[in-house]
Structure formats: C-alpha cells, structure tokens
C-alpha positions as CSV (number, residue, x, y, z in Angstrom):
1,M,-40.0,18.9,4.1
2,E,-36.7,18.7,2.2
3,P,-34.0,21.1,3.7
4,A,-33.3,24.3,1.9
5,G,-30.4,24.4,-0.6
6,S,-28.2,26.4,1.8
7,A,-28.8,23.8,4.6
8,Q,-28.0,21.0,2.2
9,R,-24.7,22.7,1.2
10,I,-23.7,23.1,4.8
11,L,-24.4,19.5,5.6
12,V,-22.6,18.3,2.5
13,S,-19.6,20.4,3.3
14,L,-19.5,19.2,6.9
15,L,-19.5,15.6,5.8
16,E,-16.8,16.1,3.3
17,A,-14.5,18.1,5.6
18,R,-14.8,15.6,8.5
19,T,-14.8,12.3,6.6
20,G,-13.7,12.8,3.0
21,Q,-17.0,11.5,1.8
22,Q,-18.9,13.4,-0.8
23,L,-22.7,13.3,-0.8
24,A,-23.5,13.6,-4.5
25,A,-26.5,15.5,-5.7
26,N,-28.4,12.4,-6.7
27,R,-28.0,11.1,-3.1
28,R,-29.1,14.2,-1.2
29,W,-32.6,13.0,-1.1
30,R,-31.6,10.8,1.9
31,I,-30.6,13.8,4.1
32,E,-34.0,14.4,5.5
33,T,-34.7,10.7,6.2
34,A,-31.2,10.2,7.8
35,L,-31.6,13.2,10.1
36,A,-35.3,12.7,11.0
37,G,-34.5,10.8,14.2
38,I,-32.2,13.6,15.5
39,V,-34.8,16.3,14.5
40,R,-37.4,14.5,16.6
41,A,-35.2,13.6,19.5
42,R,-34.0,17.2,19.9
43,G,-37.4,18.8,19.3
44,Y,-36.5,20.8,16.2
45,G,-39.3,21.9,13.9
46,S,-37.3,21.0,10.8
47,T,-34.0,20.0,9.4
48,D,-33.3,23.6,8.6
49,Q,-33.6,24.4,12.3
50,L,-31.2,21.6,13.1
51,V,-28.7,23.1,10.7
52,S,-29.1,26.6,12.2
53,C,-28.1,25.1,15.6
54,L,-25.3,23.2,13.9
55,V,-23.6,26.2,12.3
56,S,-23.4,28.0,15.7
57,G,-20.6,25.6,16.5
58,K,-21.6,25.3,20.1
59,D,-22.8,21.8,20.1
60,R,-20.1,19.3,19.1
61,A,-22.3,16.4,20.2
62,L,-24.9,17.5,17.6
63,E,-22.2,17.6,14.9
64,E,-21.1,14.1,15.7
65,Q,-24.7,12.8,15.6
66,V,-25.3,14.5,12.2
67,I,-22.1,13.0,10.7
68,E,-22.9,9.5,12.0
69,A,-26.4,9.7,10.5
70,L,-25.2,10.9,7.1
71,L,-22.5,8.2,6.7
72,N,-23.3,5.2,4.4
73,N,-22.7,2.1,6.4
74,E,-24.0,-0.5,4.0
75,T,-22.2,-3.9,4.4
76,Y,-22.8,-7.6,4.9
77,F,-21.0,-10.8,5.4
78,F,-18.8,-12.0,2.5
79,R,-20.2,-9.2,0.4
80,D,-19.7,-10.1,-3.3
81,R,-18.2,-13.4,-2.3
82,L,-16.1,-13.8,-5.5
83,P,-13.5,-11.2,-4.4
84,F,-13.0,-13.0,-1.1
85,D,-12.4,-16.2,-3.0
86,L,-9.9,-14.4,-5.2
87,L,-8.1,-12.8,-2.3
88,L,-7.9,-15.9,-0.2
89,G,-6.6,-17.9,-3.2
90,G,-3.5,-16.9,-5.1
91,P,-2.5,-13.7,-3.2
92,L,-2.8,-15.3,0.2
93,A,-0.8,-18.3,-0.9
94,R,1.9,-16.1,-2.2
95,L,2.0,-14.1,1.1
96,E,1.9,-17.3,3.1
97,A,5.1,-18.5,1.4
98,A,6.8,-15.1,1.7
99,R,6.0,-14.8,5.4
100,A,7.0,-18.4,6.3
101,A,9.9,-17.3,8.5
102,T,7.8,-14.9,10.7
103,R,4.5,-16.7,10.4
104,R,2.7,-13.4,10.8
105,L,0.1,-11.6,8.6
106,S,-1.4,-8.2,9.1
107,I,-4.7,-7.2,7.5
108,W,-6.5,-3.9,7.5
109,C,-10.2,-3.5,6.7
110,A,-10.5,0.2,6.1
111,G,-14.0,1.6,6.3
112,C,-15.2,-1.6,7.9
113,S,-18.6,-0.3,9.0
114,S,-20.2,-2.6,11.5
115,G,-17.6,-5.3,11.1
116,Q,-19.1,-7.9,8.8
117,E,-16.2,-7.8,6.4
118,T,-13.7,-8.0,9.3
119,Y,-15.4,-11.1,10.7
120,S,-15.8,-12.6,7.3
121,L,-12.0,-12.7,7.0
122,A,-11.7,-14.1,10.6
123,M,-14.1,-16.9,9.6
124,S,-12.1,-17.7,6.6
125,F,-8.9,-18.2,8.6
126,A,-10.7,-20.1,11.4
127,E,-12.2,-22.5,8.9
128,Q,-8.6,-23.3,7.8
129,A,-7.3,-23.7,11.3
130,A,-4.8,-26.5,10.5
131,R,-3.3,-24.4,7.7
132,W,-2.7,-21.4,10.0
133,R,-1.7,-23.2,13.2
134,G,1.2,-21.4,14.7
135,W,0.6,-18.2,12.8
136,T,-0.3,-14.8,14.1
137,I,-3.1,-13.3,12.0
138,D,-3.7,-9.7,13.0
139,I,-7.0,-8.4,11.5
140,V,-8.0,-4.8,12.3
141,G,-11.1,-3.0,11.2
142,T,-11.4,0.8,11.2
143,D,-14.2,3.2,10.6
144,I,-14.8,6.9,11.2
145,S,-18.1,6.1,12.8
146,R,-17.8,5.4,16.5
147,A,-21.3,3.8,16.6
148,V,-20.6,1.2,14.0
149,V,-17.1,0.4,15.5
150,E,-18.9,-0.3,18.8
151,R,-21.3,-2.6,17.0
152,G,-18.4,-4.4,15.4
153,R,-16.8,-4.9,18.8
154,S,-20.0,-6.2,20.3
155,G,-20.4,-8.8,17.5
156,V,-24.2,-8.7,17.8
157,Y,-26.3,-8.6,14.7
158,S,-29.9,-9.0,13.7
159,Q,-31.1,-12.2,12.1
160,F,-31.5,-10.4,8.8
161,E,-27.9,-9.2,9.0
162,V,-26.5,-12.6,9.8
163,Q,-28.5,-14.4,7.1
164,R,-27.5,-11.8,4.6
165,G,-24.4,-13.3,3.0
166,L,-24.0,-16.4,5.2
167,P,-25.3,-19.9,4.5
168,V,-27.1,-21.7,7.3
169,M,-24.1,-23.9,8.2
170,Q,-21.8,-20.9,8.8
171,M,-24.6,-19.1,10.7
172,V,-25.1,-22.1,13.0
173,R,-21.3,-22.7,13.5
174,W,-20.3,-19.1,14.3
175,F,-23.3,-17.5,16.0
176,E,-25.5,-18.0,19.0
177,E,-28.9,-16.4,19.5
178,V,-28.8,-14.0,22.4
179,G,-32.2,-12.4,22.2
180,S,-35.3,-12.0,20.1
181,G,-33.9,-11.8,16.6
182,E,-30.4,-11.0,17.7
183,W,-27.3,-13.2,17.2
184,R,-23.7,-12.8,18.6
185,I,-20.7,-14.0,16.8
186,A,-18.5,-16.6,18.5
187,E,-16.1,-15.3,21.2
188,S,-13.2,-17.0,19.4
189,L,-13.8,-14.8,16.4
190,R,-14.4,-11.6,18.5
191,Q,-11.0,-12.3,20.1
192,S,-9.3,-12.8,16.8
193,V,-10.0,-9.3,15.5
194,R,-9.8,-5.7,16.8
195,F,-11.7,-2.6,15.9
196,E,-10.6,1.1,16.0
197,T,-12.1,4.4,15.2
198,G,-10.1,6.0,12.5
199,N,-10.3,8.1,9.3
200,I,-9.0,6.5,6.1
201,I,-7.2,9.7,5.2
202,G,-5.6,9.9,8.6
203,R,-2.9,7.8,10.2
204,P,-3.1,4.1,9.6
205,P,-3.7,1.8,12.6
206,S,-0.9,-0.2,14.2
207,P,1.2,-2.0,13.2
208,G,1.3,0.5,10.4
209,R,2.5,-1.9,7.7
210,F,0.0,-4.4,6.3
211,D,0.2,-7.4,4.0
212,I,-3.4,-7.0,2.8
213,I,-5.6,-3.8,2.8
214,L,-9.3,-4.0,2.0
215,C,-11.2,-0.7,1.3
216,R,-14.3,-1.7,-0.5
217,N,-17.1,0.5,-1.7
218,V,-15.9,3.4,0.3
219,L,-13.7,5.5,-2.0
220,L,-16.5,5.8,-4.6
221,Y,-18.0,8.3,-2.2
222,F,-14.8,10.4,-2.0
223,T,-13.9,13.4,-4.0
224,P,-11.0,12.8,-6.5
225,E,-8.7,14.8,-4.2
226,M,-9.6,12.8,-1.1
227,R,-9.3,9.6,-3.1
228,R,-5.8,10.4,-4.1
229,L,-4.9,11.2,-0.5
230,A,-6.4,7.8,0.6
231,F,-4.3,5.9,-1.9
232,T,-1.2,7.8,-0.7
233,R,-2.1,6.7,2.9
234,F,-2.5,3.1,1.7
235,A,0.7,3.1,-0.2
236,S,2.6,4.2,3.0
237,A,0.9,1.4,5.0
238,I,1.1,-1.6,2.6
239,A,4.0,-4.0,2.3
240,E,5.9,-3.9,-1.0
241,D,4.5,-7.3,-1.9
242,G,1.1,-6.6,-0.3
243,A,-2.4,-6.8,-1.9
244,L,-5.0,-4.0,-2.1
245,M,-8.6,-4.9,-2.6
246,L,-11.2,-2.3,-3.7
247,G,-14.9,-2.6,-4.4
248,A,-16.3,-3.9,-7.7
249,G,-17.0,-0.3,-8.9
250,E,-13.6,1.1,-7.9
251,S,-10.2,1.2,-9.5
252,V,-6.8,2.9,-9.2
253,L,-6.8,3.7,-12.9
254,G,-6.6,7.4,-13.4
255,Q,-6.8,7.9,-9.6
256,T,-3.3,7.4,-8.4
257,E,0.2,6.4,-9.5
258,A,0.9,4.7,-6.1
259,F,-0.8,1.5,-7.2
260,V,-1.1,-0.6,-10.3
261,S,-3.3,-3.6,-11.3
262,D,-2.0,-7.0,-10.3
263,P,-1.5,-8.8,-13.6
264,D,-1.9,-12.2,-11.9
265,H,-5.0,-11.5,-10.0
266,R,-7.6,-9.4,-11.7
267,G,-9.5,-7.0,-9.4
268,L,-6.5,-6.7,-7.0
269,Y,-3.8,-4.0,-6.9
270,K,-0.2,-3.8,-5.7
271,R,2.2,-1.0,-5.0
272,A,3.7,0.6,-8.1
273,A,7.5,0.2,-8.5
274,P,9.5,3.3,-7.5
275,A,10.0,5.8,-10.3
276,A,13.7,5.1,-10.5
277,A,13.1,1.3,-10.8
278,R,10.5,1.9,-13.5
279,T,13.0,4.0,-15.4
280,R,15.7,1.3,-15.2
281,V,13.3,-1.4,-16.4
282,A,12.2,0.8,-19.3
C-alpha cells in the first residue's frame, strides 16, 4: 500500500534536508518499492509504520537506511560516451599543456555512485599510459551514500553492470571474474583512484582544488536553492582554467553566475570571470 501523504512528505523532507536531493511528485511512486526491503527486514506492517518509528528520532541507523534506499544511484561505465570523448579531447589537452611544469592533474567525480564513472576516467588514462608517464593523476570519487562508496572501493560489479557501457575488449582487459556473475576491476585501476563519503554541498575532498570536476545527472534532483549552493562549492574547488562537466539534461544557465559555458567546448563549463574583470572588459 502506498504510504499516506503525511508519511511521503516526511520522507521527502528528510531526503532533501540530508542530501539536497528533491524527490519530485512524479517520482514518489518509487518510495514504497525502495523501502520495501527495510519494512520486511524490520518487521513493520507498512511504510507508514516505518515512518512513525523514523520520526521518533531514536533510531539513527534506520534514518541512514532510509536515506540510502531513497537515493538514486543510476550509473554505468562511460555513460553517454560522447561527453567523455569531448572532455578527454580538447580540454584535457589544454590542461596537459598548462600543467606541464608540475605534471599533476586532480579530478573530482562528485556524486559518483558506485564508481563506474570514476573508473571510466582511470581506464582512459591507463589506456594512454605512454602519454601520461611521469604524471600524477589524482582521481577522487565522492558520494553521500556509504554503501555505494564501499562498492566503488571494492571494484566488484555484476556481469550486467560491466557489460553495460563497456565493449568486450575493455571488459576482458580490465576485469577478472571472481564469482558467479561477478567481476572485479583490475587492481592497478583500483589503486589509481580513491573514494570518499561526502556531500556535494559540503566541503570538497582533498586536495580542495581540481582541474576537472564531473557532476553528472545529480543536480537535476536538487532544489534550485541547493543547486546554487552546489555550484558555489564547485566554484570554490575548481582551478581558474578548470573544466566542469554536467549531465546532458543539466546546465548552469539561469542557475548560477559562478560558471559560464565554455565557448570552445560545447557541453562543458568554466569559472566565470570575477565581476571586476568583467566590468573592465565591458
């Protein structure tokens, strides 16, 4: 049975307060399905009963379970491959030249879910090993969900997850079968990335300043206020000449003044010039 309206509102408010994500009215149908496992495991008679226990505030573990269950963790390797090709083309070449003295790049995958995007970047650099020999490529993936961060660290995925987005040659090269229908990504790739639990609207991970930030198909679930806050956080964490990549259905237009479209690379964004500089140019 679908939870009562008051129970839905409590769950929606909890998710938004803790994560910044908004569960729109047309997506609230998934509440009962998402929480069904918790209802069964804890012996509740309904989702409404679960919410009654939740509002008592005495069971923090239950609160964490509910938030984990309601989060949308959809992802796959090289999702919408064209943006990866775009990012790893012109913008990366520009940053490669600009960082030639330090030979160091820092990349943040914000809202990385179970790690496929983070590992997709690691694969891309590993497949151009000669080009990046002698470089330090720091790739960090963060997500508010502890469960999916642990999955990313483990590097173990189902066969369906591995095949989704990866051609056979990449699958064979970078994965080994470790059980019935389970595959583990190569240790060299696991060692080349790191995962942390973190909220997009909180403090950025170390080193705190990034050449590239990816936050794809996450902000579309945020309220406008939380979206603006996220962009402010990104602006504080990205290098002046860095590149920001969003999802195909996301944009900075009308959302923030901290970023502008990159005129040379459609679909990517860069930090806006300081107000004083914009005034002098005008």
